[in-house]
N, C-alpha and C positions, 0 to 999 in steps of 0.2 A: 274300299274307301268312296262315298259319296263326296265329290269335288265340292260342290254347292252347299251342302250341309257341314263339310268342313270348315269351308270359309266361312259361315253364317255363325257357328258358334266361337269362331275366332276373331270377329269382328270386323271382317275384312271385306264385306259387301255393303256399296253405297246403292247402287242402282244395277239392274240388269235389265236386258230387254227380254219381253216376253218369248219363250219357247226356247230360251237357253238351256234350261236345266234337262228340259225334253231331249234337244238336240244332243247332250253328253250322254244321256240315258240311252240313247238309241245306237250310238257307234262312238268307237275310238275318234276323238276329234283333234284337230290340230289348232293352236291358239298361240297368237305373238303378241309381245310386249315390245314396244319401242323404247329404243336406250338413247339418249343424247351423247354421241362421241366427242363432246368439245373438251374434255380432259382423259389423260390416260390412266385414270384409276374412277370406279365406282365410288359414290359415297354414301352413308346409311340410308340417306333418302331414296336412293333407288332400291334399297332393298325389301321394302313392302311388295313391288312389282316381280321382284327376283324371287321371292318367296311363294308367290301366287303362281308362278312357273314350276316351282319347286313341288308346290301341293299338286299341280296339274299333273306332273309326271308321276308323281305317287298315286294318283289316282287312275294310271292307266292311260293317259291321254297324252299327246305329242306337243310338247314346249318348242316354239321358236321364239328366239331371241333377235331381233331386228336392231342394228347399228344403223343410226342415221346419217349415213354417211353425207347424201344429198341433202335430206332436210336439216342436217347440222351446218350445212353451208348457208344457208338461209335463216333460220330462227323461228321459233316457234311463240307467238304472241301470248298464249295462254299464262295467265297469272305472271307475265313480265311488263315492266313498266318501259324499258327502252328496248332497242335493237341490239342483238347480239354481236359481239366481233364473229367475224367469218373465217373459217379455217382452210388451208390448202390441203390438197389430195394426200399428200405424202404425211401431213401432221393426222389427219384423219386414219389413215391405214395403220400408223403406229398405235393410235389410241383404241382401234378396233383389236388388234393383237392382243393388248393388255386388257381389255375389257374381256375378251373371251377366255383369258386366262384365270380371272377371277371368277367368272360365272362356272366355270369347270369345278369349283368348289362346290358348287351347288346342284348342277345339272350333271346328267349323265349323256356326254355327247359321242361317247367313244364305242359303246356297246352294240351289238348287232341287232337289238330288240326294236321291235317296230316302232315304238315310241321314242327311240333314242333323239336328244334335244338337236337343234340345228341352228347354226348363226349364219344370218343373212343381212347383207348390206345393200340399203337400196339405192346407194350409189352405183352399184352393178347395171340395175335395170333403169335408171335415170339418166345417165352419164350419156348414152347416144341417142337418146329420146329428142327429136327436135321441139323446139317451142312450136312451131306450125302445128305438129302431129299432136301435141298435148294440148292445145286450146280446140283443135277440131275435136279429138276423140274423146277427151277425158270434159273439158270446160263446158261444152255444149248440154251436157248432161243436168248442170246445175244453174239454176238462177242464182242473181246477186241477191237478191230477194231473201233465200234460203240460207245463203251464206251471212249475210249482214244481220239474221236472227241470231247467229250463234252468240252465246253469253260471253266468250273469250273475246269476240268482235267489240260487242256492244261496250263492254266494260273498259275495253282499250281507248274506244273513240270517246267514252265518255270523261273518261280520268284526264286523257291527254289531246284535248280538242287542238291546242296549239299543234303540238309537233304532228298529231296525226298519226296515221299509221301507213306503211310504204304499202305498194302494190305485191311487191315481194312478201310482206308478211303475210297480207291478206290471202296470198294464194296458198298460203302453208296448208291448211285444210283440205286443199283441193288434192297437193301433194301427199298427204298423209293418207287420204281418201283412195289415191291410186296406190301407193302401198297395198292397201287392204287388198282392193280389186287385182291388184298382181299375185298377190299370195292365195286369194282366193281360187284363180284360174290356174296358177302353175304348182300350189302345193296344196289344194283343197284345204285351204285354212278359212275355217268358218267362225272364227270368233276372235275378237280383239278385247285385249286387257290392257287396264292402266289406273292411274289416278284419278279422282273425281273430275278434275280439271281439264282430263281428256275428253270427257264425255261427248262435248262438240263435235271434236276432229274425228273420234271413233265412229259416231252416227252419220257422220258425213260421209264415211267409207262404206258403212250398210247400205245407205241410201244408193251412193253411185254402183253398186253392186246389184241392187234391185234394178236401177232404171236401165243398168247397160246390160245385165244378163238375164234378169227376171229371177236371179236365184236369191236365196236367203242367206244372210249372215248375221251374226250376233254382237252384241257387247255388253260388257261387264265390267265395272269400275269400282275401286275400294276408297274409303273415306281418306282424305288427306290426314296424314297424323298429324296431331298437336299434342302440346304438353298441356298436364292439368292445368297450369297457370296461364293458358292461352298463348304461351310462346310457341316459335317456331322450334319444330322438332328436328335434331340433328345438327343445330349451329351452338357452336361454344365461342366464347371470346375471341379465339384464334380463327374461326370460321369452320369448315363444314369438317365433319367427321369422316375421314376417307378409309377406303377398306386398305389402300396400299401404305406399308408401313413408312415409306418414303417421306408420306404427308403427314400421317397419324401412327405415332408408334404403339405396337401392341398393348404397351401399359397404358398409355392415354386412351386408347381404344377401351380397353377393360374398364378402365375409371369411369368413363361416361355412362357406361351402362350400369356401373356399380353406384354411382350418384343420382339416378333417376328418383322422384318421389315414390311413394308407396302407392299412389294410384297409377301413376304411369308404369310402375314394374307389373301391375297387374294385368294391362292392358298390353303393354309390349312382349310380355312373356307368352302370348298366345301369338303374336303377330311375328314375331323375330326368331322362334322356335320352331321345331318339328315336336315338342314334347305333347303327349294325348291329354284329352280333355280331363280323364280322372286323376292324372298324377298334377295337372296343373291345379284342379280343384283342391286337392290334398294340400299341395306347395301354398295356395292360398289360405287354406284353413291355418296350417301351420303358422304363417308369418302373421295372421290377426293376432294369433295368441301371443306371440313373442316380436312385436313388430323392430323391438330395436335390434334384434339379429339380423334383418334385411336380408332373410332367407330367401325372398324372391327375387332381389338385386341381385344378391351373390349367383342364385343359379342362372338366371338371365345373363349376367355376364358370363359366367361360364361356356354356357352354350354358343352363344355369339361370337365370343373370343377364340374357342375352339374351333367352331364353322369357318371362320373367316381367316383365321391365322393357322394356330395348331396346337395340340395340347400343351407342347414345350413352352410355347409364349404364353400362354394362360397361365402355365406354372410359373415362369418367371415374373410374371405381372403379379402374382398373389404374393409371391416373395419381395418383390420390390415393395409392394403395399405394405407389408409388414414391418419393412424399414422404417417407415415414417410412424407407423401406427404401434408397433408391437416392439417384442424385446428380440429383435434381429440381431445375428452375429456380424461380426467384420467380416467375416468370409462371403455372406451373402452379399454384404455392400461393395467388396471389393469385387464381386462377379458380374457387377451391373456395367453395362456399356455407357458411354458417354452421354447419349440421347436420353436414355433410361433414369440416368442419374440425374441430370438437369430437369427432366419431365417430375420425377418424385420431388425434387427439392424445389420446384418453381413457387416463387412466393416467399420463400424464407429470407431473412435479411442476407446480402452478399457483400464480399469484401475483395477487392483486388489487392493482391499482394505481388513482391517480386521473387521471381523463381530462383535469381540468384543466393537470395538468403539460405536457401536449402542445399545449396553447394558444400557450403563450410559448416552448415547447421546453426541454428537458431534457438534459444530457450523458450519453450513454450510460453511462459509468462511474458516475456518481452514481445512476441508475437500477438499475443491475444490482450494486451493492452495498451503498448507503444503504436504497433503496426495496425492491427484489425482491432477495432474498439468492442470487442465481443464483452469486453469488463472494464466497468468504468476504473479502476483503481486495482493495483496488484493487492492490496490488502483482502478485497472483496474476492479477487480469485482465489487467493491463499485458504480463505476461509473454505470455499465452497470445494477445492481440491481434497484438503482436508476431510470433509464430509462425504467424499466420494462421489460429487455431483456434477464433475466434468468429465467428459468422453471426447476421445478424439477418433474418428472413425470406427465408433461403436467400441472402442476399447477405453476402459478408465483410466484415466491420467492419474498415476501414482505420486507423481511428483512434479510440480509447478516447474522445475528447473531442468525437467526433461530435455534434452538436446533433440529436435526435429530435423531430420534429413531428407533428402530426394525419394527415399525409398518409403516415405510415410505418404506420399502423394498419390492418390487414386487417378488413374488414367493418366499418371504422370503429369497431375494438373491440379487435383482436388483435395481439399482437405477438409473434412466434415466435424464440425464442432458442435457438442451436444452440452448445453447449460442447464442442469435439472432435468427433469424429464421430458419436456415438452418443447423446449427451447433451442431450434436449429440454427446454424449460421453455417454459410457455405464460403469457403475461402478459396478463390480462383489464382493459382501462380503464373503468372505470365512474364 
């Protein structure tokens, strides 16, 4: 597999330095991507560069994931409007371990293949490096004029002339350049990859390598992923879409991909999966014929959910989706854990009720008219029950006077009422 050709048809190359393709054709090459360790999980914004490393390894080259323990203590000005909060070493180490566990789903770290992936932390080579040595060995090789000309610096100074930019942040590109120099010298790493907003920082590294060693290194960046409507990719109303289920449940993760637009699905299926070119072309053609079936979105959601979580999580997410939109059974509903249940029915009308009513039992008609106003009157409820239009926990209510007790509660807490085909209500017993 030719790495550059693979990335080109997938729409994953924004810019690369001349000679990059020739270097990769010449020998097995090591390349690295920097990952910010300010959280103990990656989010889907990280996935583009992780997929670059995955394709890089598939093409026979050696991927290096660099966790920025040192640079994470400072903060990268690229694309940021303010300085970030700084983390201590214990928090950074915890985040590094969590990130490695996630990366292992994409990259082979453990085999004895010569191109097995490596994880490194720049804190390991920065922590004992004195400031005096740094400005003498590194700082003297790059002029302030060179550093000021970088787009990220110019933008930050233009946008925020009142606050300005601290020396700490200004020095970030020097530190990132030093990372590249270190990996070049210690691990023969000749390529750095990242998002297009990193171009300035990455080329500072190639320039530092050239000036300090006379050697040649390369840069390749992918476009920043946006949505077809111009909105920010990977953000929802509740924030980032995370890879860790504690922050984004597999169901919500699956739903994110399932709900992207047709134009985005066609773009994302190339970027976020390893499906081959011919199969993607076939999927796109099929989708174009019957767009309402959302073939592309379903396949995209399947591939990414299985890759990040598991086949079981994917199947559970599909089943959970069917509860709201299909003819799912009460058994499927009872299998949902609390987080998924709340995610599935997020946005439906909700009522708080007293759990004590279920201890001795309460008539359905009293509960759903007097205690939770699902129905405006008992007469209306009777009519709908008689025509078979009311379900509780996906089971048809045959008699409006049926007594509901604690055994009816899902997760010992919830009752799902369905009125007609599409109207759901979630009752929470507390």
